[in-house]
N, C-alpha and C positions, 0 to 999 in steps of 0.2 A: 711844263712844255705845252700841255694841252690848253687851248683857249677855254676859259669858263669851266663848265662841268665836264666830267670825264666822257670820252667817246664811248658809245654803247657798242659792245661786241655782241653781235647776234649769233653766238655760237657757244656750245657747252664744252668745246674742246679744251682740255687743260693745256695741251701743247700750244695752241694758238695764244692762249692767255700768257703762257710762260715766255713765248717769243716776244710779245708786245711788252711785257714787263722788263725783259732783258734790254729792249730798245729804250726803256724809260718812258713808254707811252701809257698813260693812265687810262684804264677802261673800266666800265661797269658791265658785267656779264649779264645779258638778258637773252637766253636761248629762245628761239622761236619753235613753233610746232609745225612749220612748213614741211610738207611731204614731197621731197624731190622724186620719190618713187612714182609719183603720178605723172611725171613728165615723159612723153613719148617722143623722144628726139634721137635720131640715129647718129647724127654727127657729134663726136665727142666734145669738140670745142663749144659748139652751140649748146650742148647739154649742160656742161659744167657752168657756162655763163648763165643759162636760164635758171639753174639750181641756186646759184648765188643770189640772183636777182629775186627769186621767189622768197628766199629768206629775208632779203633786205625789205621787200614790200610788206612782208608780214610784220617786221619790226617797226617799220614806219607807220603802221596802223595803230600804234600805241598812243593813246591820247595824252599820256603823261610825259611824252618824249620832249615836248617843248621844241627848242631849236637846236637840240644836240645833234652831233654827227653820229651816224650809224655805220659800222663796218660789218660786212658779212663775207663769208667765204664758203667754197665747196671744193673738195678735192676728189679726183678719180685717178685710178691707175689703169693704163691701157696697154695691153699686150696683144700683139697680132691684131685680130679683129674683135677682141673681147674687152669689155669695160668692167673693171673690178671695183666694186664699192666695198662696204664693210661686210665681212662674212656673216652668214646667218648663225653658224655654229662652228665647232672645231673641225668637223668633217669638211665643211665648205672652206675653212681657212687652209686646211691641208691641200685641198684641190687647187686653190689659188696659188699657193706657194710652189706647188708642182709645176704650174703653168709658168711661173717666173724663173724657175731654176735653170741656170745655164743660158739665159736669154736677156736681151735688152727690153726694157719697157719704158713708157713715158708717164710721168706724173704731171697731171694738169690741175692747177688750182685757179679758180676764178675769185677775184677779190672785188667786192662791190661797195661803193660808198654812197650814202645818202644823208639827208639832213631833214629834221622835222620842219615842216612848213615849206620846204623847197623840193622835197621828193628825191628821186634818183639823180645822182650827180655823175657817176662814172662806173665803169666795170672793165676790168682788165684780166686777161688770162696769161698765166705764166707756165711754161713747160720746162721740165727737167728730164733728161734721159739718164736712166739708171741701168747698170749691168749687174746681174747676179751671176756668180760662179755656179758650177754644177753642185748640187747637194743631194745626198741620199735621202730616201724616204725616212730612214731613222733620224737623220739630222733634222728634217722638217717636223717630224712628230715630236721630237724633244723640244724644238722651238715653240710649237703650238702649245705644248703642255706647260710652258712658262707663263702663259696667260697674257702675252703681249699682243695677240693677234686680233681679238674680237672687236675692238673699237677703232680699228684702223683700216682705211682703204687699202686694198691689196693684201691685207692680213699681215702686215709687218710694220715695225717701227724702226727706221734707219738709225735712230739715236739709241736703240737698245741692242740686244744680243744679235738682232738681224744684221747689224753692221758687219758681222763676220761673213755674211753671204755676198756683200756688195764689193765688187771689184773696181768699179768706176762710176763716177757721177759727172755728168756734163750739164752744168747750169746751177741754179740756186739749190744749195743743200737744204736750207731752211724750208724751201718749198716742199721738199719730200717729208720733212717733219710735220708740216701742216700749214705754213704761212710763209710766202716769200718776203723776207724781211726788207730788203732794199726796195723792192717794188711797192710794198706797203708804205714805207717812209715817203717815197716819191708821190704816191697817190694822195696821202694825207697832206703833204706840203703843197701840192698843186692846187688843192681846194681850200687851203687855209684852215684845215682841221688841227694842225700843229703850227706853232709860230716859228720854232727853230728846232734844228736837230743837228748834232746830238745835244 
């Protein structure tokens, strides 16, 4: 499906890799060391877009890239006026989950595409609304103890045990997992990174 060499995925996320594999899109994983924590942007949409572009630019700086396409992404969870990234530790994960309990939040993912020799091509932001039912502190502590929290924005994985907290999803489910599948397919097709799909 992919033209020529595999698309470079500028992310270490196993969930993003799995979503692309499920779609039949071949990728070569090359995580970047871009630090989105250095971005001082208050608007959530602007922040997640800038974070994805920061990763993309870092990947495009690889001299061995040739003319391959590069896909990068960044995901944040937003509840009320707070932006939740990955928790620092279990205590921070518990704090985040307590913020989400019994409330609606928004998961925002920016997907950015570029190509060696051409630079940045496109960046799109996808939003999904997620509702959590009320959970007790004991429920949340047991969930954190499972070890699913620490490498995920908002401290939960909807595809795991945290699905038991989720009462409603409005928008792309795969976006909450880590990558909005339909939007990625459209992005890649629009720029010729894939010939056909499925």
